[in-house]
C-alpha positions as CSV (number, residue, x, y, z in Angstrom):
1,M,56.6,121.2,65.7
2,A,60.3,121.4,64.7
3,T,61.9,124.8,64.1
4,I,64.9,124.3,62.0
5,P,66.8,127.5,61.0
6,H,67.4,126.5,57.4
7,T,65.1,126.2,54.4
8,F,66.1,123.1,52.4
9,A,66.3,123.3,48.6
10,Q,66.5,119.5,48.7
11,P,64.0,118.4,51.4
12,D,64.9,114.8,50.9
13,L,68.2,115.5,52.6
14,L,66.4,116.6,55.8
15,E,64.2,113.6,55.7
16,L,67.2,111.3,55.5
17,A,69.0,113.2,58.3
18,L,66.0,112.5,60.5
19,T,66.0,108.8,59.7
20,H,67.6,106.8,62.5
21,A,69.3,103.5,61.9
22,S,66.8,101.8,64.3
23,L,64.3,101.8,61.4
24,K,66.6,99.4,59.5
25,R,66.0,101.0,56.2
26,S,68.4,100.8,53.2
27,E,69.5,104.3,54.0
28,D,69.8,106.1,57.4
29,N,71.4,109.2,58.8
30,E,74.7,107.7,60.0
31,R,76.7,109.0,57.0
32,M,75.3,112.5,57.4
33,E,76.1,112.3,61.1
34,F,79.7,111.6,60.2
35,L,79.8,114.6,57.9
36,G,78.0,116.9,60.3
37,D,80.5,116.0,63.1
38,A,83.4,117.0,60.9
39,A,81.7,120.2,59.7
40,L,80.8,121.2,63.3
41,D,84.3,120.7,64.6
42,L,85.6,123.1,61.8
43,V,82.9,125.7,62.3
44,I,83.2,125.9,66.1
45,A,87.0,125.7,66.1
46,E,87.1,128.6,63.6
47,E,84.6,130.6,65.7
48,L,86.5,130.2,68.9
49,Y,89.8,131.0,67.1
50,R,88.2,134.2,65.9
51,R,86.5,135.2,69.2
52,H,89.6,134.4,71.4
53,P,92.7,135.6,69.6
54,D,94.8,135.4,72.8
55,L,93.9,132.0,74.1
56,P,96.4,129.1,73.7
57,E,95.5,125.8,71.9
58,G,94.7,123.9,75.1
59,D,92.1,126.4,76.3
60,L,90.5,126.5,72.9
61,T,90.3,122.7,72.8
62,E,88.6,122.6,76.2
63,M,86.1,125.3,75.1
64,K,85.3,123.5,71.9
65,A,84.8,120.2,73.8
66,G,82.1,121.9,75.9
67,V,80.3,123.4,72.9
68,V,80.2,120.2,70.8
69,S,79.6,117.8,73.7
70,R,76.6,115.4,73.6
71,R,75.0,117.4,76.4
72,T,75.1,120.6,74.4
73,L,74.1,119.1,71.1
74,A,71.2,117.2,72.7
75,K,69.9,120.5,74.2
76,A,70.2,122.2,70.8
77,A,68.4,119.4,69.1
78,H,65.6,119.5,71.8
79,G,65.4,123.3,71.3
80,M,64.6,122.8,67.6
81,G,62.1,120.0,68.4
82,L,64.0,117.4,66.4
83,E,62.7,114.6,68.6
84,E,59.2,115.4,67.4
85,V,60.1,114.8,63.8
86,A,62.8,112.1,64.1
87,Q,62.0,108.8,62.4
88,V,62.9,106.1,64.8
89,G,62.1,102.4,65.2
90,G,62.1,99.6,67.7
91,G,62.2,100.5,71.4
92,L,63.1,104.1,70.7
93,Q,59.5,104.8,69.8
94,Q,58.4,103.9,73.3
95,R,60.6,106.2,75.3
96,A,62.3,109.6,75.3
97,L,65.3,109.8,73.0
98,S,68.6,109.7,74.8
99,R,71.2,112.4,74.7
100,A,73.3,110.4,72.3
101,V,70.5,110.0,69.8
102,L,69.5,113.7,70.0
103,A,73.1,114.8,69.6
104,N,73.5,112.5,66.6
105,L,70.3,113.9,65.1
106,Y,71.8,117.4,65.4
107,E,75.0,116.4,63.6
108,A,73.0,114.6,60.9
109,V,70.9,117.7,60.2
110,L,74.0,119.8,60.2
111,G,75.5,117.4,57.6
112,A,72.3,117.8,55.6
113,V,72.6,121.5,55.7
114,Y,76.1,121.3,54.4
115,L,75.1,119.0,51.5
116,D,72.1,121.3,50.7
117,A,73.8,124.7,50.8
118,G,77.5,124.5,51.6
119,L,79.8,125.7,54.3
120,D,78.4,129.2,54.8
121,A,74.9,127.9,55.4
122,T,76.4,125.3,57.8
123,R,78.2,128.0,59.7
124,T,75.0,130.1,60.0
125,F,73.0,127.0,61.2
126,A,75.6,126.0,63.8
127,L,76.2,129.5,65.1
128,T,72.4,130.2,65.3
129,T,71.6,127.0,67.2
130,L,74.7,127.0,69.4
131,D,75.2,130.8,70.1
132,K,74.1,130.7,73.7
133,Y,76.5,127.8,74.4
134,L,79.4,129.7,72.7
135,E,78.5,132.7,74.9
136,A,78.6,130.5,78.0
137,V,82.2,129.6,77.3
138,Q,83.3,133.2,76.5
139,S,85.1,133.4,79.9
140,K,87.6,130.7,80.6
141,E,87.1,131.2,84.3
142,S,83.4,130.2,83.9
143,T,84.3,126.9,82.1
144,L,85.3,123.9,84.0
145,S,87.8,121.6,82.4
146,P,86.8,117.9,82.1
147,K,89.0,117.0,85.0
148,Q,87.5,119.7,87.2
149,A,84.0,118.8,86.2
150,L,84.6,115.1,86.9
151,Q,86.2,115.9,90.2
152,E,83.2,118.0,91.3
153,F,80.8,115.2,90.2
154,C,82.7,112.5,92.0
155,Q,83.0,114.5,95.2
156,G,79.3,115.5,95.1
157,Q,77.9,112.1,94.2
158,W,80.3,109.6,95.6
159,S,82.4,111.6,98.2
160,C,85.6,110.5,96.4
161,L,88.2,111.7,94.0
162,P,88.7,110.2,90.5
163,E,91.9,108.2,90.0
164,Y,93.9,108.4,86.8
165,V,95.7,105.2,85.9
166,E,98.4,105.1,83.2
167,L,97.8,101.9,81.2
168,E,100.4,102.2,78.5
169,A,103.1,104.4,77.0
170,R,104.3,104.1,73.4
171,G,106.7,105.7,71.0
172,P,110.2,107.2,71.2
173,S,111.0,109.9,73.8
174,H,110.3,112.7,71.4
175,A,106.9,111.4,70.3
176,R,105.4,109.5,73.2
177,A,101.7,108.6,73.5
178,F,100.0,107.7,76.8
179,L,96.9,105.6,77.5
180,V,95.0,106.6,80.6
181,R,91.8,105.3,82.3
182,V,89.7,107.0,85.0
183,Q,88.6,104.9,88.0
184,A,86.1,106.2,90.6
185,A,83.8,104.6,93.2
186,G,84.9,101.1,92.1
187,E,84.1,101.8,88.5
188,S,86.4,102.0,85.5
189,F,85.6,104.2,82.5
190,P,86.8,104.1,78.9
191,S,90.5,104.9,78.4
192,A,91.9,107.6,76.1
193,W,95.2,108.4,74.4
194,G,97.2,111.7,74.7
195,R,100.5,113.1,73.6
196,T,101.3,113.8,77.2
197,L,100.0,112.3,80.5
198,K,98.2,115.6,81.1
199,E,96.5,115.4,77.7
200,A,95.6,111.7,78.2
201,E,94.0,112.5,81.6
202,H,92.0,115.3,80.0
203,W,90.5,113.0,77.4
204,A,90.0,110.2,79.8
205,A,88.0,112.6,82.0
206,S,86.0,113.6,79.0
207,E,85.2,109.9,78.3
208,A,84.1,109.4,81.8
209,L,81.8,112.4,81.7
210,L,80.2,111.2,78.5
211,V,79.3,107.9,80.2
212,L,78.0,109.7,83.3
213,E,76.0,112.2,81.1
214,E,74.3,109.3,79.3
215,R,73.0,108.0,82.7
216,S,71.4,111.3,83.8
217,P,68.3,112.9,82.4
218,A,68.7,115.2,79.4
């Protein structure tokens, strides 16, 4: 039985939020997922900004990435029991829902809360369901950056270090953008752009971690 910390004035919004595209209906939850993703970014960014008045932008960005990651949102969705009430079709009915599907369900339900009751209710929903994950990143020292987390994974699983490959650099000297890809154990992961090489490596590591998280059990 799902336990969702919001009473919907418009229950049809929740029903749509739980309707996965695999059902191939005329309407599904993808638009709500888009809205929920944007609302979640705002709410968590605002909360971290409020809780950590002395931290620089880079640290806040890393903390937010941890709170809104697929892994975290999938755990929050599972904690509410969303997989028990999700409407899915095709092969998804025959197996446990992946992290990506669970995380998308969380964002869609958050989007439905926003449409149903506005930003204050959205903030309450997000902070209620993600509070323990916000607490977990209260201390910067307890939070591994994506590069640190990826290095630990590669050393532990493959006894190697990740390699960051610069693929491209664009723009004038005062506004450069860099494209970087991670390679490890003979595998290449999705590339990512950044305003500096360090930032591009950060986001490339995040992309690699997303791929690796999808392969491991929730």
